[in-house]
C-alpha positions as CSV (number, residue, x, y, z in Angstrom):
1,M,1.5,-17.3,43.5
2,L,-1.8,-16.4,41.9
3,K,-2.9,-20.0,41.6
4,G,-6.2,-19.5,43.4
5,L,-7.2,-16.5,41.4
6,G,-7.9,-18.3,38.1
7,G,-7.3,-16.2,35.0
8,L,-5.7,-13.3,36.9
9,G,-2.3,-15.0,36.8
10,D,-2.6,-15.0,33.0
11,M,-3.6,-11.4,33.1
12,A,-0.6,-10.5,35.1
13,K,1.6,-12.3,32.6
14,I,-0.1,-10.4,29.7
15,M,0.4,-7.1,31.5
16,K,4.1,-7.9,32.1
17,Q,4.5,-8.7,28.4
18,A,2.8,-5.4,27.5
19,Q,5.1,-3.5,29.7
20,E,8.1,-5.2,28.1
21,M,6.7,-4.5,24.6
22,Q,6.3,-0.8,25.5
23,S,9.9,-0.6,26.7
24,K,11.1,-2.3,23.5
25,M,8.9,0.0,21.4
26,A,10.5,3.0,23.0
27,E,14.0,1.6,22.3
28,L,13.0,1.0,18.7
29,Q,11.6,4.5,18.2
30,A,14.8,5.9,19.6
31,G,16.9,3.7,17.3
32,M,15.0,4.9,14.2
33,D,17.0,8.1,14.2
34,K,20.2,6.1,13.9
35,I,19.1,4.1,10.8
36,N,19.7,6.0,7.6
37,V,18.2,5.1,4.2
38,V,19.2,6.5,0.8
39,G,16.8,7.4,-2.0
40,Q,17.8,8.3,-5.5
41,S,16.4,9.8,-8.7
42,G,17.8,10.7,-12.1
43,A,20.1,7.7,-12.1
44,G,21.8,8.9,-8.9
45,M,22.0,12.6,-9.9
46,V,19.9,13.5,-6.9
47,V,20.4,11.5,-3.6
48,A,18.4,12.0,-0.5
49,T,19.3,10.5,2.9
50,T,16.6,10.2,5.6
51,S,16.3,8.6,9.0
52,A,14.0,5.5,9.3
53,K,11.5,8.0,10.7
54,G,11.5,9.8,7.4
55,E,13.4,12.9,8.5
56,L,15.6,14.3,5.7
57,K,19.2,14.2,6.8
58,S,21.1,15.2,3.6
59,L,20.6,16.0,0.0
60,E,23.2,15.7,-2.8
61,I,22.8,17.1,-6.3
62,D,25.1,16.4,-9.2
63,Q,26.7,19.5,-10.4
64,S,25.7,18.8,-14.0
65,L,22.1,19.7,-13.1
66,F,22.9,23.3,-12.2
67,R,21.7,25.0,-15.4
68,P,18.9,27.6,-15.2
69,E,16.9,26.0,-18.0
70,D,16.8,22.7,-16.1
71,K,15.3,24.2,-12.9
72,E,12.0,22.4,-13.0
73,V,13.7,19.1,-13.9
74,V,16.0,19.4,-10.9
75,E,13.1,20.3,-8.6
76,D,11.2,17.2,-9.8
77,L,14.3,15.0,-9.3
78,I,14.7,16.3,-5.7
79,V,11.1,15.5,-4.9
80,A,11.4,12.0,-6.4
81,A,14.6,11.3,-4.4
82,I,13.0,12.4,-1.2
83,K,9.9,10.3,-1.8
84,D,12.2,7.3,-2.6
85,A,14.1,7.8,0.6
86,Q,10.9,8.2,2.7
87,A,9.5,5.0,1.1
88,K,12.6,3.1,2.1
89,A,12.5,4.6,5.5
90,A,9.0,3.2,6.0
91,E,10.2,-0.2,4.8
92,A,13.1,-0.1,7.3
93,H,10.7,1.0,10.1
94,Q,8.3,-1.9,9.3
95,A,11.3,-4.4,9.2
96,E,12.4,-3.2,12.6
97,M,8.8,-3.5,14.0
98,A,8.5,-7.0,12.5
99,K,11.7,-8.0,14.4
100,L,10.2,-6.6,17.6
101,T,6.8,-8.3,17.3
102,E,7.7,-11.7,15.8
103,G,7.6,-13.5,19.1
104,L,4.2,-12.1,20.1
105,G,2.1,-14.4,17.9
106,L,0.1,-11.6,16.4
107,P,-2.1,-12.4,13.4
108,P,-0.5,-11.9,10.0
109,G,-0.9,-8.3,8.8
110,M,-1.5,-6.9,12.2
111,K,0.5,-3.7,12.6
112,L,1.8,-1.9,15.7
113,P,1.2,0.6,17.1
114,F,-2.5,0.0,16.9
């Protein structure tokens, strides 16, 4: 079809691959809301659940932590659980991106989106 145009045939192929990748990226981003990860702190006394995008979905706190003198400890445990869940969300996101980009032949360590 584009045989006589030299490298333009390759360019058309690359553009098609880029469009397919863009479509897959949109699907992946939409799917990140459906993947839930759980972070914990205080040996499971505080549990935070986030989407793979890092959006906090729920927070569970063990009833034994509800004493006024432990307020600061509980607050620290909540922050730690949320950070744990967000870190796991980032890992889940990277794993999904790796699945998407594994067939592209990108150099190791190259991350998308650019």
